[in-house]
C-alpha positions as CSV (number, residue, x, y, z in Angstrom):
1,M,-12.8,-59.9,-25.0
2,R,-12.4,-59.7,-21.3
3,F,-9.6,-57.2,-21.8
4,V,-11.3,-55.0,-24.4
5,L,-14.6,-54.5,-22.5
6,P,-13.0,-52.9,-19.4
7,M,-10.6,-50.8,-21.6
8,L,-13.8,-49.5,-23.5
9,M,-15.3,-48.5,-20.1
10,L,-12.1,-46.8,-18.9
11,L,-11.6,-44.9,-22.2
12,P,-14.1,-42.1,-21.5
13,L,-12.3,-41.4,-18.1
14,C,-9.1,-40.9,-19.9
15,A,-10.6,-38.6,-22.5
16,Q,-11.8,-36.0,-20.0
17,E,-10.1,-32.7,-19.6
18,P,-7.7,-32.5,-16.7
19,A,-9.1,-30.7,-13.6
20,S,-8.2,-27.0,-13.7
21,P,-6.5,-25.5,-10.6
22,P,-8.7,-23.5,-8.2
23,P,-8.8,-19.8,-9.2
24,A,-6.5,-18.7,-6.3
25,E,-3.8,-21.1,-7.3
26,A,-4.0,-20.3,-11.0
27,K,-0.7,-19.0,-12.3
28,G,-0.6,-15.2,-12.7
29,A,-4.0,-14.7,-11.0
30,P,-4.4,-11.6,-8.8
31,R,-4.2,-12.3,-5.0
32,A,-7.4,-12.1,-3.2
33,F,-7.2,-9.1,-0.8
34,K,-9.6,-8.7,2.1
35,N,-10.9,-5.5,3.6
36,L,-10.0,-3.2,0.8
37,Q,-11.8,0.0,1.4
38,L,-10.0,2.7,-0.8
39,L,-7.7,0.8,-3.2
40,K,-8.6,-1.5,-6.0
41,P,-6.9,-5.0,-6.0
42,E,-4.7,-4.0,-9.1
43,Q,-3.4,-1.0,-7.3
44,V,-2.5,-2.6,-3.9
45,M,1.1,-3.8,-4.6
46,E,2.3,-0.7,-6.3
47,Q,0.6,1.7,-3.8
48,M,2.0,-0.3,-0.7
49,H,5.5,0.1,-2.1
50,E,4.9,3.7,-2.7
51,Y,3.7,4.2,1.0
52,R,6.6,2.2,2.4
53,T,9.1,4.4,0.4
54,A,7.4,7.7,1.3
55,L,7.4,6.9,5.1
56,G,10.7,4.8,5.3
57,V,8.8,2.0,7.0
58,E,8.2,-1.7,6.6
59,C,4.7,-3.4,6.0
60,T,4.2,-4.2,9.7
61,F,4.2,-0.5,10.5
62,C,0.5,-0.5,9.5
63,H,-0.2,-4.2,9.1
64,V,-0.5,-7.1,11.5
65,R,2.0,-9.7,10.5
66,G,0.1,-12.6,9.0
67,D,-3.2,-10.8,8.9
68,F,-2.9,-7.8,6.5
69,S,-6.7,-7.4,6.4
70,S,-6.8,-6.5,10.2
71,D,-7.6,-3.0,11.3
72,E,-6.1,-3.5,14.6
73,K,-3.1,-1.2,14.0
74,H,-3.9,2.6,14.4
75,H,-1.4,3.4,11.6
76,K,-3.5,1.7,9.1
77,L,-6.5,3.7,10.0
78,V,-4.3,7.0,9.9
79,A,-3.1,5.9,6.6
80,R,-6.6,5.6,5.2
81,Q,-7.3,9.1,6.3
82,M,-4.1,10.4,4.7
83,I,-5.1,8.5,1.4
84,E,-8.3,10.5,1.5
85,L,-6.6,13.7,2.3
86,V,-4.3,13.4,-0.7
87,R,-7.2,12.3,-2.9
88,S,-9.1,15.6,-1.8
89,I,-6.2,17.9,-2.6
90,N,-5.1,16.8,-6.1
91,P,-8.4,17.5,-7.8
92,Q,-8.1,21.0,-6.9
93,F,-5.1,21.4,-9.3
94,H,-6.9,21.7,-12.7
95,D,-3.9,20.4,-14.8
96,G,-4.8,16.8,-13.9
97,K,-1.4,16.2,-12.4
98,E,-0.6,14.5,-9.1
99,H,0.9,17.3,-7.1
100,V,0.7,15.9,-3.5
101,T,1.7,12.5,-2.5
102,C,2.7,11.0,0.9
103,Y,6.4,11.7,0.0
104,T,5.4,15.4,-0.3
105,C,5.3,15.8,3.4
106,H,7.0,12.5,4.8
107,R,10.1,12.6,2.7
108,G,11.1,9.1,3.7
109,A,10.4,9.9,7.5
110,E,7.8,8.1,9.7
111,H,6.6,11.5,11.0
112,P,6.5,14.6,8.6
113,L,8.4,17.6,9.8
114,T,6.2,20.6,10.5
115,A,9.1,23.1,10.4
116,P,12.6,23.2,8.9
117,A,15.3,21.6,11.0
118,P,17.5,24.2,12.7
119,N,20.6,25.1,10.9
120,P,23.5,24.2,13.1
121,A,25.8,26.5,11.1
122,A,23.8,29.6,11.6
123,P,25.0,31.8,14.4
124,A,22.5,32.1,17.4
125,E,21.0,35.5,17.8
126,P,21.5,37.1,21.2
127,A,18.2,37.0,23.4
128,H,16.7,40.4,24.0
129,E,14.8,41.2,27.1
130,H,12.6,43.8,25.5
131,P,11.6,43.6,21.8
132,G,12.9,46.4,19.6
133,E,16.1,46.9,21.8
134,H,19.5,46.1,20.2
């Protein structure tokens, strides 16, 4: 009887459901992002990949290593302005398609070109002192 009574007291403890992990550690749970101003949590990873590809940069170009929520880097603030710019342009096309992206201008470069690169194969034109003279 001494053995049965303690077992009966312990039985309810064994019948409890196991403690569930905290939400942040749950398998497959979305990451908790801080300081999101323009993107939804479900958009972050895909968009960040697109931005990195479009500009040919790594995450630390815009983000502080170890503190991705920080606004310390100027490039992150510029990136937000560019996101807003792209979002203001695309609705002007009435077909509902995305016509302008970061890649449209950047083409994999950190800084977009504002003019075509000079063609090294083209012959240089002679300089004229007076316009219209040949």
